[in-house]
C-alpha positions in Angstrom: 14.0 7.7 23.3 14.3 4.7 21.1 11.3 2.6 20.2 13.0 -0.8 20.6 16.1 0.2 22.6 18.5 -2.7 21.7 16.2 -4.6 19.4 17.8 -3.3 16.2 17.0 -6.6 14.4 13.2 -5.9 14.6 13.8 -2.4 13.3 15.8 -3.7 10.4 13.2 -6.4 9.6 10.3 -3.9 9.7 12.0 -1.5 7.3 13.0 -4.5 5.1 9.3 -5.5 5.0 8.2 -1.9 4.2 10.7 -1.7 1.4 9.6 -5.0 0.0 5.9 -3.9 0.0 6.8 -0.6 -1.7 8.9 -2.5 -4.3 5.8 -4.7 -4.9 3.7 -1.7 -5.4 6.2 0.0 -7.6 6.4 -3.1 -9.8 2.6 -3.2 -9.9 2.3 0.5 -10.8 5.1 0.4 -13.4 3.2 -2.5 -15.1 -0.1 -0.7 -15.3 0.3 0.9 -18.8 1.3 -2.4 -20.4 -1.4 -4.4 -18.5 -4.2 -1.9 -19.3 -3.2 -1.9 -23.0 -2.8 -5.7 -22.9 0.3 -5.6 -25.0 0.5 -9.4 -25.3 -0.8 -12.2 -23.2 2.7 -13.6 -22.5 4.0 -10.2 -21.4 1.1 -9.4 -19.2 1.4 -12.9 -17.6 5.1 -12.2 -17.0 4.3 -8.9 -15.3 1.8 -10.5 -13.0 4.3 -13.2 -12.0 6.8 -10.5 -11.2 4.3 -8.7 -8.9 3.4 -12.0 -7.3 7.0 -12.8 -6.6 7.5 -9.3 -5.0 4.4 -9.9 -2.8 5.8 -13.3 -1.8 9.1 -11.7 -0.8 7.3 -9.2 1.4 5.2 -12.0 2.9 8.4 -14.0 3.7 9.8 -11.0 5.6 6.6 -10.7 7.5 7.0 -14.3 8.6 10.6 -13.5 9.7 9.2 -10.8 11.9 6.6 -13.1 13.4 9.3 -15.7 14.0 11.5 -13.1 15.8 8.5 -12.1 17.9 7.7 -15.7 18.8 11.3 -16.0 19.9 10.8 -13.5 22.6 11.8 -10.3 20.9 10.2 -7.2 22.5 7.8 -6.9 25.4 4.3 -8.3 24.8 2.6 -4.9 24.2 5.3 -4.0 21.6 4.7 -7.3 19.9 1.0 -6.6 19.6 1.7 -3.2 18.1 4.2 -4.6 15.5 1.8 -7.4 14.5 -1.0 -4.9 13.8 1.5 -2.7 11.9 2.9 -5.4 9.6 -0.6 -6.9 8.9 -1.8 -3.5 7.7 1.4 -2.8 5.6 1.2 -6.3 4.1 -2.3 -5.6 2.8 -0.9 -3.1 0.3 1.2 -5.8 -1.4 -1.7 -8.2 -1.3 -4.1 -5.7 -2.9 -1.6 -4.9 -5.6 -1.2 -8.5 -6.5 -4.9 -9.2 -6.5 -5.7 -6.2 -8.8 -3.1 -7.1 -11.4 -4.4 -10.7 -11.4 -7.9 -9.4 -12.1 -6.7 -7.1 -14.8 -5.1 -10.0 -16.5 -8.0 -12.5 -16.1 -10.7 -10.0 -17.0 -8.6 -8.2 -19.7 -9.8 -4.9 -18.4 -8.9 -1.9 -20.7 -9.3 1.7 -19.9 -9.9 4.7 -22.2 -9.6 8.3 -21.3 -10.4 9.9 -18.9 -10.4 6.8 -16.8 -6.8 5.8 -17.5 -5.4 9.2 -16.7 -7.3 9.3 -13.5 -6.0 5.9 -12.5 -2.5 7.1 -13.2 -3.1 10.2 -11.0 -4.3 7.9 -8.2 -1.2 5.7 -8.7 1.2 8.6 -8.3 -0.6 9.9 -5.2 -0.6 6.5 -3.6 3.1 6.1 -4.2 3.6 9.4 -2.4 1.6 8.1 0.6 3.8 5.0 0.8 7.1 7.0 0.8 5.7 9.3 3.5 4.8 6.3 5.6 8.2 4.7 5.1 10.0 7.9 6.2 7.7 8.3 9.2 8.0 4.7 10.2 11.8 4.7 10.0 11.9 7.9 12.1 9.6 6.4 14.7 11.6 3.2 15.0 14.9 5.1 15.2 13.9 7.8 17.6 10.4 8.1 18.9 10.9 11.7 20.1 11.8 12.8 16.6 8.8 11.0 15.2 6.6 13.0 17.6 8.0 16.2 16.0 7.3 15.0 12.5 3.9 13.4 13.1 2.2 16.1 11.0 3.6 14.2 8.0 0.9 11.6 8.6 -1.7 14.3 8.1 -0.5 14.5 4.5 -1.3 10.8 4.1 -4.9 11.5 5.1 -5.0 14.6 2.8 -3.8 12.6 -0.1 -6.4 9.9 0.6 -9.1 12.6 0.5 -7.7 13.8 -2.9 -7.8 10.2 -4.2 -11.4 9.8 -3.0 -12.4 12.9 -5.0 -10.7 11.6 -8.1 -12.4 8.2 -7.6 -15.8 9.9 -7.2 -15.3 12.1 -10.3 -14.2 9.2 -12.3 -17.2 7.1 -11.3 -19.5 10.0 -12.0 -18.2 10.3 -15.6 -18.3 6.5 -16.0 -22.0 6.2 -15.1 -22.9 9.1 -17.3 -21.2 7.4 -20.3 -22.9 5.3 -23.0 -21.0 2.2 -21.9 -22.9 -1.0 -21.3 -24.0 -1.4 -17.7 -22.1 -4.7 -17.3 -18.9 -2.9 -18.4 -19.6 0.0 -16.1 -19.9 -2.3 -13.2 -16.6 -4.1 -14.1 -14.7 -0.8 -14.3 -16.3 0.5 -11.1 -15.0 -2.5 -9.1 -11.5 -2.0 -10.6 -11.4 1.7 -10.0 -12.7 1.3 -6.4 -10.3 -1.5 -5.7 -7.4 0.6 -7.0 -8.4 3.5 -4.8 -8.7 1.1 -1.8 -4.9 0.9 -1.6 -4.9 4.5 -0.5 -7.4 3.6 2.2 -5.0 0.9 3.4 -2.2 3.5 3.5 -4.4 5.7 5.7 -5.0 2.7 8.0 -1.2 2.2 8.3 -1.0 5.9 9.2 -3.6 5.5 11.9 -1.6 2.6 13.4 1.5 4.7 13.5 -0.3 7.5 15.2 -1.8 5.0 17.7 1.7 3.7 18.5 3.0 7.2 19.0 0.1 8.2 21.3 0.4 5.0 23.4 4.1 5.6 23.9 4.0 9.4 24.5 4.7 10.3 28.1 
């Protein structure tokens, strides 16, 4: 049972989009150490530009998908499912770009334990994205096999809960610290925005589950 039957072009574009979003996130996460340490203004700016270009590549592929759908690819219900899916996936790249821009503009720096906890969240979020990629590829290639491996999506939700706990613990330590209130609020926004990417990944997981349920016979 194939999701798109003969529409292999859409499958390829969707995976290309997902890979571009993951590449954007990887560039973002690999830049974190340097951005948080603010090694130099020029280098941080270059890193931000690199992430923005990666986000733009993902967005261009998203427009390719929309153009293919407008050209009549897929049945109307499938088009709706795909639009919902790519919109959610694209939010990951958008959020990564926005966070790194704010880090640069506000010159946010993190000490321990905040930096270590952000890095933990970062690694867990990357795991979520790779699970989503594998599940999406399986679903688009063979919907029946995706039904068999749908429990992988439960892991995405479990990781999101783990990230929520790290976020809460980090904020608890933050607000018990002697830091100035204005700085606490600045870091709170950054930490919560960073953890939000995991929430978006969970939303993508929910969309994939919805598609599977709607197509299960």
